[in-house]
N, C-alpha and C positions, 0 to 999 in steps of 0.2 A: 963146233959140234953142238955146244949148248945153245948157241943162237939159232941153229937150224931146228933143234928140238923144241925150243920155245916158240918158234914160228908155227910149227905143226900143231903144237898144243893149243895155241891161240886160234888157229884155223879150225880145229875140231870143236873148240868151245863156241866159236861163232856159228858153226853149222848146227850145233846142238841147240843154241839159243833160237836160231831161225826156225828149226823144226818144232820147237816147243811153242813158239809164237804162232806158227802156222796152225797147229792143232788147237791151241787155245782160242784163236780167232774163229775158226770154223765151228768149234763146239759151242762157244758162247753165242755167236751170231745165229746159229740154227736153233739153239735152245730158246732164244727170245721169240722165235716164230713158232714155238710149240713142239719142237723136236724132242723125242724121248730118248734119243741116243745118249749114252754116257760119254764122258771124255775118252775113256778107254776104247769104247766101240768106235768113236770118231777116229781115233788114232789108228785103229786096225784098218779102217776104210782108206785113210790117207796113205797108209803104207803099201797100198797096192792091190787091195781086193777090188776086182772089177766086176760089177754086176753084169751078168750075161755072158761073161767069158770065164769066170772062175766061180766055183760054188761059194755061197755065203756061209761062213762058219755057223755052228749051232747057236753061238751067243747072239747072232743077229737074226735068227729065224723068227718069223712072226712080226718083225719090225715093218713099219710103213716104208714101202719101197721108195716112195718119193723122197723121204727123208734121207735115205741112204744115197740116192742119186745126187741130191743137192750137196751133201757132204763131199761126195766123190768129185763132183763138178768144180768145187771150190778151188782145187789145186790149179787147174788151168785158168780159172778166172783171176786168181791172185797173180799168176805169172803175167797175164795180159795187163792187169792194172799196173804192175811194176814196169812193164815194157812201155806203156803209154806215159807213165810218170817220168821215166828216165829220158824220154824223147822231148826235151824241154824246148826244142825249136818248133814244135808243132802244136797247134791249138787242139784242145780236147773237143771232140765233135759229138754230135748226136749219134753218129754211126758208131763211135767208140763205145758209147753208153749202151746202145742196142746190142753190140757185139758181146759186151761183158754179160749183159742179161741173158743173151742167147746161150752163153756157155753155162751160167749158173743154173738156169732152169731147163736145160736140155733134157728131154725125156720126161719132164715133170708136167709141163703144160704145153699144149699145142701152139700157143701164141708166144713162145719164148723168143725174145728179141724184137717183138712188135708191140707198139703202143696199144693200150686197150681201146676198144670201139664201143664201149657202153659206160654208163655212169655206175659208180659204186659208193658204198658207205663203209667206213672203217669202224668196226664195232669197238666201242669203248674209247675211241680216240679223242672225242670231243670236237671234231671238225669234219667237214665234208669236202672231199677233194673236188677240184673244178670239173665241170662237165667234159666228157671225152672230146667234144669238138673244139675245146680250147687248148688241148694238150700240145698240139703242134706249136702254137704261139708261146705257150708257157715254157716249153722246153727250149725254144730259140732264145728266150730271155734268160733262162737258167744257164745255158751254155755261155752266153755272152758275159753274164755275171761271173761265172766260174773262171773264165779266161782273162777278163779285163780287170776284175776286182775294182769296180768304180769307187767304192767307199774306202779303198786303201786299207783294208782289214789286214791284221797280222795273219800269218799262215794258219794258226790254230783257230782264230776267229773265222777265217774264210772257210775252213774245213767244217766248222760247226754250222755256219750259214748254209753251206752246200747240203749238209745232212738235213737241216730243217726244211729248206725249200723243196728238196727232192721228195721228202716224205709227204709234204703238203700237196704237191702235184700228183703223186701216186700214179705215174704214167703207165704202169704195167698192170696186167691182170693180177699177178702175184709176184712175190719176190722183191717188193719195193723196200722193205726193211733191210734185207740183206744187201741190196744195191746201194742204199744210202750209206751203209757202213763201209762198203768197198770204195765208193766215191770219196767219202771222208778221208780214207787212207790214200787215195790217189793224190789228193791235194797235199796231204802231209808229206808223202814220199817225194813228190815233185819239188817240194820246198826244203828237202834235206832232213826231214824228220823220220824217225823209225815208224814202222807199222804199229798202229794203236789197237789194242784189244779192249773192247767195251764189254765189261763183265755183265753177265746176266744175273739179275737179282731174283732169288727165290720168291715166289708169290707170297708165301706165308711171312717171310721176313719183311717184304715190302709192306704188307698190311699191318704188321706190328709197328713198323716205323711210323706209318701214317697215324695209327692209333695213339702212339706215345707222343706224337707231335701236336695232337689236338689240345 
C-alpha cells in the first residue's frame, strides 16, 4: 500500500514539476521578446483559454492578441519538439524546424513556417543576419551541423552552438528568438537532458549590472 502511494505521489510531483517548467519556459521566452503578459496570465492561457473559442477573462482584456496567441501556441510547439527529440533514429530536418515555427507563430504572422524573403536588421543586436537569398544554403549547413556535430561538441555545447547559429541566420520574419530556445531544448532533450528555462532578465537589472561592471 505504501509503495503504491509513494508511486502516485512521485508521479504527481513529476507532473507538477513538468507543468511549472512549461509555464516558466513560455513566460520567460515570450518576455524576452517584449511580451507584457505576467507569469500568472501565461499560466491562465496554458491552462486552456482558447482565443476565438472561449472568452478571454477580464485580466487579459486589452492585451496584445499576438502575445496571447504565441503563448497559447507554445503548448503544441513544445510537444512537437519533444516528439522530434525522442525520435532519435531520424535526422532533424528543415521541415521539422518550419513545422515548429508554423505552430509557434500560427495566427500571428502570415508567413508562419516559411523562411523570410527579404533582408532585415535586428535592432540592438550588434550584427546583421545574412541576406534572404542565402538562407536556404545557411539552413542546410545549420541542419547538417545540428545532426552530425562535426566538432564533437558536448550536448550542452552543441545546444549553445545551435542557439547561436540560428539567431545569427534569423531565417524567419519573426519568432527567431523563441525558435532558438526551442531548438536549444530539442538538442538537450534528444541527449537525455531536461528542458532548460532561460530566465528573462529585467532591463533595469541588466543595465545596473553593466554599470556596476564598468
